[in-house]
N, C-alpha and C positions, 0 to 999 in steps of 0.2 A: 713365076720367078724364072729368070734365065740362069740356069745352073751352069751353063758353059763358061760363064765369066768368073766363077768362083776360083780362087787360088788356093792351093794347098801348100803347106809348109811341113817339111820333115824336120823333126827334132830328135835329139838323141837322149835316151834315158840310160843311166849307168848305175849299177849297183856294185859296190865293193863289199868284200866280206873277209874278215880275218878268220881263217879256218881254225877250229878248236880254241877259240879265244878264252873260253872258261878254263880249259886245261892250262893254257898259257899263264893265266892269272894265278892259278893254284901253284904252278911250278915256280913262278918268279916272286910271288908274294905281292901284297897290295902296293907297297911303295915303288918297287921296281916296275911293276906293271903300269902304274900311273905315269911314271916317267916315259915308258915305252909308248903308251897311248898318246901322250902329249906330243912326242916326236912324230909319231905316225900321223896324227891329225894335222900338225904343222906342215909336213911334207905334202899331204893330200890337198890341203887348202891352198898352199902356195902355188900349186899347179892350176887351180881353177881360173885365175885371172889370165894366165898364159893361153888357156884353151877356151876362154869365154864360157865357162861353166858356172852353174849356181848350185849351191848346196840346198837340198830340199829337206833332208832328214839325216840323222846320224844315230847309229846304234854301235855295234862293234865294227861297223863299216859305214859307208856313205850311200845315200840315194842322191844322185846328181842329175841335173838337167842341162843340156847343151842345145844351143840354137841350131847347130849343124851336126849331123851324124858323123862327119869326118873328124870334127873336133872331139867328139866323144871317143872315137877310136884312137886318136892321137893321145888323148889324155890317158886312156887305159894303158897304152904302151909306156908313156912317161911315168905313170904311177908305179908300174911294176919295176921299172928301172930305178926310180927313187927309193923304193923299199929294198931293193937288192944292194944298194950302196950303203 
């Protein structure tokens, strides 16, 4: 096999995490925490199409895949900005 003709593709994997999420739920209570998670998830998912990302898994954060590493980096910046607002 001629390995010199093989092409490589760089993709970006991104993990988000809400620090101390268990403590946050305890402090807010179940109902308020559920509202917060809903808003968090909406903001995070709204950015995916803009940066051509795909959701792979979700816990207290997200595991995301991007076709381009630059899109992953741009998503990360936009994600932080979206959560700060």
